[in-house]
C-alpha positions as CSV (number, residue, x, y, z in Angstrom):
1,M,-109.9,206.4,-95.0
2,S,-113.6,205.6,-94.3
3,I,-115.3,202.4,-95.5
4,D,-117.3,204.4,-98.1
5,Q,-114.1,205.9,-99.5
6,L,-112.4,202.5,-99.6
7,I,-115.2,201.0,-101.6
8,L,-115.4,203.9,-104.0
9,T,-111.6,203.6,-104.6
10,V,-111.9,199.9,-105.4
11,L,-114.9,200.7,-107.6
12,S,-113.0,203.3,-109.5
13,W,-110.1,200.9,-110.0
14,N,-112.4,198.3,-111.4
15,V,-114.1,200.8,-113.8
16,G,-110.7,202.0,-115.0
17,L,-109.5,198.5,-115.6
18,S,-112.6,197.5,-117.5
19,L,-112.5,200.7,-119.6
20,G,-108.9,200.3,-120.3
21,F,-108.9,196.7,-121.4
22,G,-112.5,196.4,-122.5
23,L,-113.5,199.5,-124.3
24,G,-110.3,201.2,-125.2
25,D,-108.9,198.2,-127.0
26,V,-111.3,195.7,-128.4
27,G,-108.6,193.3,-129.5
28,S,-107.2,193.3,-125.9
29,S,-110.7,192.7,-124.6
30,S,-111.1,189.5,-126.7
31,N,-107.6,188.3,-125.7
32,M,-108.2,189.0,-122.0
33,G,-111.6,187.3,-122.3
34,M,-113.5,189.8,-120.1
35,E,-115.8,192.7,-120.8
36,F,-117.1,195.2,-118.3
37,I,-120.9,195.3,-118.2
38,E,-122.3,196.8,-115.0
39,T,-121.2,198.3,-111.7
40,R,-123.8,198.9,-109.0
41,I,-123.6,200.4,-105.5
42,E,-126.4,199.9,-103.0
43,R,-126.1,201.8,-99.8
44,G,-128.3,201.2,-96.9
45,A,-128.5,202.7,-93.5
46,N,-125.5,200.9,-92.1
47,N,-123.8,199.2,-95.0
48,I,-122.9,199.5,-98.7
49,G,-123.4,196.6,-101.2
50,L,-121.2,196.4,-104.3
51,G,-122.4,194.4,-107.3
52,I,-120.2,193.9,-110.4
53,S,-121.4,191.7,-113.3
54,F,-119.1,190.4,-116.0
55,S,-119.8,188.3,-119.2
56,T,-117.1,185.7,-119.8
57,N,-116.3,184.9,-123.4
58,M,-113.1,182.9,-123.0
59,T,-111.4,181.3,-126.0
60,G,-113.3,178.2,-127.0
61,S,-116.3,178.9,-124.9
62,T,-119.0,179.5,-127.5
63,E,-121.3,176.5,-128.1
64,V,-123.1,175.9,-131.4
65,H,-126.1,173.7,-131.9
66,F,-128.9,173.0,-134.3
67,C,-132.5,173.7,-133.2
68,E,-133.5,170.0,-133.7
69,D,-131.7,166.6,-133.4
70,S,-133.2,165.3,-136.6
71,I,-135.4,166.3,-139.5
72,R,-137.4,164.3,-142.1
73,I,-137.9,165.7,-145.6
74,E,-139.6,164.2,-148.7
75,V,-137.8,164.0,-152.0
76,E,-137.9,167.3,-153.9
77,K,-139.3,169.2,-150.9
78,N,-137.6,171.7,-148.5
79,G,-137.1,171.6,-144.8
80,T,-135.8,174.4,-142.5
81,V,-133.4,174.2,-139.6
82,Y,-131.7,176.9,-137.5
83,V,-128.2,177.1,-136.3
84,N,-127.7,178.8,-132.9
85,V,-124.8,180.1,-130.9
86,S,-124.8,180.3,-127.1
87,H,-123.7,184.0,-127.0
88,P,-122.4,186.7,-129.5
89,L,-119.0,186.2,-131.1
90,N,-116.2,188.8,-130.9
91,E,-115.5,188.4,-134.6
92,T,-117.5,187.6,-137.7
93,T,-117.1,183.9,-138.3
94,T,-118.0,181.5,-141.1
95,L,-119.0,177.9,-140.4
96,E,-118.7,175.2,-143.1
97,F,-121.0,172.1,-143.3
98,T,-119.7,168.6,-143.2
99,Y,-121.6,165.4,-144.4
100,Q,-121.4,162.1,-142.7
101,E,-122.6,158.8,-144.3
102,G,-121.8,155.8,-142.2
103,D,-118.6,156.5,-140.3
104,N,-117.1,158.7,-143.1
105,I,-117.2,162.5,-142.6
106,S,-116.2,164.7,-145.5
107,D,-116.9,168.1,-147.2
108,Y,-119.1,166.5,-149.8
109,Q,-121.7,163.7,-150.1
110,Q,-120.7,160.4,-151.7
111,H,-124.3,159.8,-152.5
112,V,-126.2,163.1,-153.1
113,I,-129.1,162.9,-150.5
114,I,-129.6,166.6,-150.0
115,Q,-128.7,169.6,-152.1
116,A,-125.3,171.0,-151.3
117,L,-125.4,173.8,-148.7
118,N,-123.7,177.2,-148.6
119,N,-121.6,178.2,-145.5
120,V,-123.3,180.0,-142.7
121,T,-121.9,183.3,-141.2
122,F,-122.4,184.7,-137.7
123,V,-121.8,188.4,-137.5
124,A,-119.8,189.8,-134.6
125,N,-121.9,190.7,-131.5
126,D,-125.0,189.1,-133.0
127,S,-126.4,185.9,-131.6
128,R,-129.5,185.6,-133.7
129,P,-130.0,182.1,-135.2
130,V,-129.1,181.5,-138.8
131,K,-131.8,179.9,-141.0
132,V,-130.7,177.0,-143.3
133,T,-133.0,175.6,-146.0
134,I,-132.4,172.0,-146.9
135,K,-133.8,170.3,-150.0
136,G,-134.2,166.6,-150.4
137,V,-132.7,165.0,-153.5
138,H,-132.6,161.2,-153.1
139,P,-133.9,159.0,-150.2
140,G,-131.3,158.2,-147.6
141,H,-129.7,159.3,-144.4
142,V,-127.0,161.9,-143.9
143,I,-125.6,163.6,-140.7
144,L,-125.0,167.3,-141.2
145,G,-122.1,168.7,-139.1
146,L,-120.2,172.0,-138.8
147,R,-116.5,173.0,-139.0
148,S,-114.6,176.2,-138.4
149,N,-111.1,177.5,-137.8
150,S,-112.2,180.0,-135.2
151,T,-110.9,179.4,-131.7
152,E,-114.0,180.9,-130.1
153,F,-116.0,177.7,-130.5
154,K,-116.0,175.1,-127.7
155,N,-116.6,171.8,-129.5
156,L,-118.1,171.6,-132.9
157,T,-118.1,167.8,-133.0
158,S,-121.2,167.8,-130.8
159,A,-123.1,170.1,-133.2
160,Y,-124.9,167.9,-135.8
161,I,-128.4,167.0,-137.1
162,R,-129.6,163.8,-138.7
163,I,-131.4,164.3,-141.9
164,D,-133.7,161.6,-143.3
165,V,-134.9,162.0,-146.9
166,V,-137.9,159.7,-147.7
167,H,-140.1,158.9,-150.6
168,S,-143.3,159.6,-148.7
169,A,-144.1,161.1,-145.3
170,A,-147.5,159.3,-145.3
171,L,-145.6,156.0,-145.5
172,V,-143.7,157.0,-142.3
173,V,-147.0,157.4,-140.5
174,F,-148.2,154.1,-141.8
175,N,-145.0,152.4,-140.7
176,A,-145.5,153.8,-137.2
177,V,-149.0,152.4,-137.1
178,I,-147.7,149.0,-138.1
179,G,-145.1,149.2,-135.4
180,W,-147.7,149.7,-132.7
181,I,-149.9,146.9,-134.0
182,Y,-147.1,144.3,-134.0
183,F,-145.9,145.6,-130.6
184,V,-149.4,145.0,-129.2
185,A,-149.7,141.6,-131.0
186,W,-146.4,140.3,-129.5
187,S,-147.3,141.6,-126.0
188,V,-150.7,140.0,-126.0
189,S,-149.5,136.7,-127.5
190,F,-148.4,135.4,-124.1
191,Y,-151.9,135.5,-122.6
192,P,-153.7,132.8,-124.6
193,Q,-151.4,130.1,-123.2
194,V,-151.9,131.4,-119.6
195,Y,-155.6,131.3,-120.1
196,I,-155.8,127.8,-121.6
197,N,-153.6,126.5,-118.7
198,W,-156.0,128.1,-116.2
199,R,-159.1,126.8,-118.0
200,R,-157.8,123.2,-118.2
201,K,-156.1,123.3,-114.8
202,S,-153.3,121.5,-116.6
203,V,-150.1,122.3,-118.5
204,V,-150.0,118.9,-120.2
205,G,-149.1,119.6,-123.8
206,L,-146.9,122.6,-123.1
207,N,-143.3,121.8,-123.4
208,F,-141.1,122.7,-120.4
209,D,-137.9,123.1,-122.5
210,F,-139.7,125.8,-124.5
211,L,-140.5,127.7,-121.3
212,G,-136.9,127.4,-120.1
213,Y,-135.5,128.7,-123.3
214,N,-138.1,131.5,-123.4
215,L,-137.3,132.7,-119.9
216,T,-133.5,132.6,-120.5
217,G,-133.9,134.5,-123.8
218,F,-136.0,137.2,-122.4
219,L,-133.8,137.7,-119.3
220,A,-130.8,138.0,-121.6
221,Y,-132.7,140.5,-123.9
222,G,-133.9,142.4,-120.8
223,F,-130.3,142.8,-119.4
224,F,-129.2,144.1,-122.8
225,N,-132.1,146.6,-123.2
226,V,-132.1,147.9,-119.6
227,G,-128.3,148.4,-119.7
228,M,-128.4,150.2,-123.0
229,Y,-131.4,152.4,-122.1
230,W,-130.7,153.3,-118.4
231,V,-127.0,152.8,-117.6
232,K,-125.0,156.0,-118.3
233,D,-121.6,154.3,-118.5
234,V,-122.9,151.9,-121.1
235,Q,-124.4,154.7,-123.1
236,D,-121.1,156.6,-123.0
237,Q,-119.2,153.5,-124.2
238,Y,-121.7,153.1,-127.1
239,E,-121.3,156.7,-128.0
240,A,-117.5,156.4,-128.0
241,Q,-117.7,153.5,-130.4
242,H,-120.5,155.0,-132.5
243,P,-120.1,158.8,-132.6
244,R,-123.3,160.6,-133.5
245,G,-125.0,157.2,-133.5
246,I,-128.6,156.6,-132.2
247,N,-129.2,154.3,-129.2
248,P,-130.8,151.2,-130.8
249,V,-132.9,150.5,-127.6
250,Q,-136.1,152.5,-127.1
251,V,-138.5,152.6,-124.2
252,N,-141.0,150.2,-125.9
253,D,-138.2,147.6,-126.2
254,V,-137.6,147.9,-122.4
255,F,-141.3,147.6,-121.6
256,F,-141.8,144.6,-123.9
257,T,-138.9,142.7,-122.4
258,L,-139.9,143.3,-118.8
259,H,-143.4,142.3,-119.5
260,A,-142.3,139.2,-121.3
261,V,-140.1,138.1,-118.4
262,F,-143.1,138.7,-116.0
263,I,-145.7,136.7,-118.0
264,T,-143.3,133.9,-118.8
265,T,-142.6,133.6,-115.0
266,V,-146.4,133.4,-114.4
267,T,-146.6,130.6,-117.0
268,I,-143.8,128.7,-115.2
269,L,-145.6,129.1,-111.9
270,Q,-148.6,127.4,-113.4
271,C,-146.5,124.4,-114.1
272,F,-146.0,124.0,-110.4
273,I,-149.7,124.5,-109.6
274,Y,-151.5,122.6,-112.3
275,E,-151.4,119.0,-113.5
276,R,-148.3,118.4,-115.6
277,G,-148.3,114.7,-116.4
278,G,-144.9,114.0,-114.9
279,Q,-143.2,116.3,-117.4
280,R,-139.8,117.7,-116.6
281,I,-137.1,119.8,-118.4
282,S,-135.0,117.5,-120.5
283,W,-131.3,116.8,-119.7
284,V,-130.4,118.3,-123.1
285,S,-132.2,121.5,-122.3
286,R,-130.6,121.6,-118.9
287,F,-127.1,121.3,-120.4
288,I,-127.8,124.1,-122.9
289,L,-129.3,126.5,-120.4
290,A,-126.4,125.8,-117.9
291,G,-123.9,126.5,-120.7
292,A,-125.7,129.8,-121.5
293,W,-125.6,131.1,-118.0
294,L,-122.0,129.9,-117.5
295,F,-121.1,131.9,-120.5
296,A,-122.8,135.0,-119.0
297,L,-121.0,134.4,-115.6
298,T,-117.7,134.1,-117.3
299,G,-118.4,137.4,-119.1
300,L,-119.2,139.1,-115.8
301,V,-115.9,138.0,-114.3
302,L,-114.1,139.4,-117.4
303,T,-116.0,142.7,-117.0
304,L,-115.3,143.1,-113.3
305,T,-111.6,142.4,-113.9
306,K,-111.7,145.1,-116.7
307,V,-110.8,142.7,-119.4
308,I,-113.8,143.7,-121.4
309,T,-116.2,146.7,-121.1
310,W,-119.8,146.6,-119.8
311,L,-121.0,147.3,-123.4
312,T,-119.2,144.2,-124.7
313,Y,-120.7,142.2,-121.8
314,L,-124.2,143.3,-122.8
315,Y,-123.5,142.2,-126.3
316,Y,-122.8,138.7,-124.9
317,F,-126.4,138.7,-123.6
318,S,-127.6,139.6,-127.1
319,Y,-125.7,136.5,-128.4
320,I,-127.5,134.3,-125.9
321,K,-130.8,135.7,-127.0
322,L,-130.0,135.0,-130.7
323,G,-129.0,131.4,-129.9
324,V,-132.1,130.7,-127.8
325,T,-134.4,132.1,-130.5
326,L,-132.9,129.6,-133.0
327,I,-133.8,126.5,-130.9
328,K,-136.6,127.4,-128.5
329,Y,-139.4,126.2,-130.8
330,V,-137.9,122.8,-131.6
331,P,-138.9,121.0,-128.4
332,Q,-142.5,122.0,-128.7
333,A,-142.8,121.1,-132.4
334,F,-141.2,117.7,-131.7
335,M,-143.6,117.1,-128.7
336,N,-146.6,117.9,-130.9
337,F,-145.3,115.4,-133.5
338,R,-144.7,112.7,-130.9
339,R,-148.2,113.1,-129.3
340,K,-149.8,113.6,-132.7
341,S,-151.8,116.4,-131.1
342,T,-151.5,120.1,-130.3
343,D,-153.8,119.8,-127.3
344,G,-152.5,122.0,-124.5
345,W,-150.5,124.2,-126.8
346,S,-152.3,127.5,-127.5
347,I,-152.9,128.2,-131.2
348,G,-153.8,131.8,-130.1
349,N,-150.2,132.3,-129.1
350,V,-149.0,131.1,-132.5
351,L,-151.4,133.3,-134.5
352,L,-150.5,136.5,-132.6
353,D,-146.8,135.7,-132.9
354,F,-147.3,135.1,-136.6
355,T,-149.1,138.4,-136.9
356,G,-146.4,140.4,-135.0
357,G,-143.6,138.7,-136.9
358,S,-145.2,139.3,-140.4
359,L,-145.9,142.9,-139.7
360,S,-142.4,143.4,-138.3
361,L,-140.9,142.1,-141.6
362,L,-143.4,144.2,-143.6
363,Q,-142.3,147.3,-141.7
364,M,-138.6,146.5,-142.4
365,F,-139.2,146.3,-146.1
366,L,-141.3,149.5,-146.2
367,I,-138.7,151.4,-144.2
368,S,-136.0,150.2,-146.5
369,Y,-137.9,151.3,-149.5
370,N,-138.9,154.6,-148.1
371,N,-135.3,155.4,-147.0
372,N,-133.6,153.6,-149.9
373,D,-131.7,151.6,-147.2
374,W,-131.9,148.0,-148.2
375,G,-128.7,147.4,-146.3
376,S,-130.7,147.5,-143.1
377,I,-132.3,144.2,-144.1
378,F,-129.7,142.3,-146.2
379,G,-126.8,144.0,-144.5
380,D,-128.0,142.5,-141.2
381,P,-129.0,139.0,-142.1
382,T,-129.1,137.9,-138.4
383,K,-132.0,140.2,-137.5
384,F,-133.9,139.4,-140.7
385,G,-133.1,135.7,-140.5
386,L,-134.4,135.3,-136.9
387,G,-137.6,137.0,-137.7
388,F,-138.2,134.9,-140.8
389,F,-137.1,131.7,-138.8
390,S,-139.8,132.4,-136.2
391,I,-142.5,132.9,-138.8
392,L,-141.6,129.5,-140.4
393,F,-142.1,127.8,-137.0
394,D,-145.4,129.6,-136.6
395,I,-146.5,128.2,-140.0
396,L,-145.4,124.7,-138.9
397,F,-147.5,125.0,-135.7
398,M,-150.5,126.1,-137.7
399,V,-150.1,123.1,-140.1
400,Q,-149.9,120.8,-137.1
401,H,-153.0,122.3,-135.5
402,Y,-155.3,122.8,-138.4
403,I,-154.2,120.0,-140.8
404,L,-152.1,117.2,-139.4
405,Y,-153.5,116.8,-136.0
406,R,-156.8,118.6,-136.3
407,N,-159.1,117.8,-133.3
408,N,-156.8,114.9,-132.3
409,V,-156.8,114.0,-128.6
410,P,-153.4,112.4,-127.6
411,Y,-153.6,108.6,-127.0
412,E,-152.7,107.7,-123.4
413,A,-151.7,104.0,-122.7
414,V,-153.7,102.2,-120.1
415,Q,-151.4,101.2,-117.2
416,Q,-153.3,97.9,-116.2
417,V,-155.3,95.8,-118.7
418,P,-158.0,93.7,-117.1
419,K,-158.0,90.0,-117.7
420,E,-160.4,88.9,-120.4
421,I,-163.4,87.0,-119.1
422,E,-164.2,83.7,-120.8
423,P,-167.8,83.0,-121.9
424,P,-169.7,80.3,-119.9
425,P,-170.0,76.8,-121.4
426,Y,-172.9,75.9,-123.6
427,G,-176.1,74.9,-121.6
428,S,-174.9,76.4,-118.3
429,V,-177.1,78.5,-116.2
430,N,-175.6,81.4,-114.4
431,G,-172.2,80.0,-115.2
432,V,-172.9,76.5,-113.6
433,P,-172.4,73.5,-115.9
434,K,-175.5,71.5,-116.7
435,E,-174.2,68.3,-115.1
436,K,-173.6,70.0,-111.8
437,Q,-177.0,71.6,-111.6
438,P,-179.4,70.2,-108.8
439,P,-182.5,68.2,-110.0
440,P,-185.5,70.3,-110.8
441,Y,-188.0,70.9,-108.1
442,E,-191.2,68.9,-108.3
443,A,-194.3,70.3,-106.7
444,V,-196.2,68.0,-104.2
445,R,-199.6,67.1,-105.2
């Protein structure tokens, strides 16, 4: 048998197999999971090329997904999404919608946020997307999922879309503008202190304990943000704990933290260069900072020995950041009180921090109103309390600067007091007593 005859024999066997199982019996085709599509022979001068293409549609291989990850709709208005399948189904199949509020997934909504949806149907051998119209009813959040008894689908738990129903779309834009304003205000707030240190060539009046707490807090916050945003293992652990949850760390959080660590380090370097008046970090601050980093080191050992996960370890850094934020302003406020002056402490830093903090709280209230989600504020008192706590300290610093110690220059004790000079006795000339003065000069006639 020649090579050409052998190839044609194999080709005929493949065609017969495909026709027998694929076209003659559709049910067998779906069970075998293989359909014949194309057989091609290419013959050249000295060789024959055989190409056979198959389309696999194994059980549980079809993927379903929404056209978008999230959609925002105003109350009493409609939005449109599409449901897609990766390739045509062998049988006509119906998909049911599920609704998730918090961690609870059910066939109905506990709080009616969107109008109830009808099931969607995919016709056999048709992969065209199905259009779904969604109408907002009340402000809130709901995650729309899918469910089916068909064995053709791969994994429906990964097919979902987040739906946000809001009072006003314009308010969403306004909140975004506020977010960028306070982001810029907080980022720029570090520079007035750097400038005033450079202009005075002195860091007298800037508390070193505050700088130590600030650097520790931003380093801890940076480790948390970088890990959550860039480390895949941490993201997988977070997704396992919060299925369908949104990563709380965004790129602007990472940028802000890295920038804060850099500019705080620059300020600390100024303390080594410029006059500092003999100031040092207090022993109390050293003890607290050592305890914070010992806590972080202990957590690292527990993580490396697999006692806790990397995600839990990153949460430890968030606890350090929270604790530092509570106490970091206290040394500076006490130092201003003791010196009866804010000279050397930049009020520009305070004003920008106050602006950023106030706008941040305003945004939290507006978002809560627009989404009818007041639990995001009062359900997380730590976040709200820390923001409000920082604003209170900013107000205290402004009162010290503009009211209590306005234009005050700190008093500095003189190290050596000169001895008081007694006045010369009465009738003395140039400090010489009268009785000891020489007789007056008489001119010779």
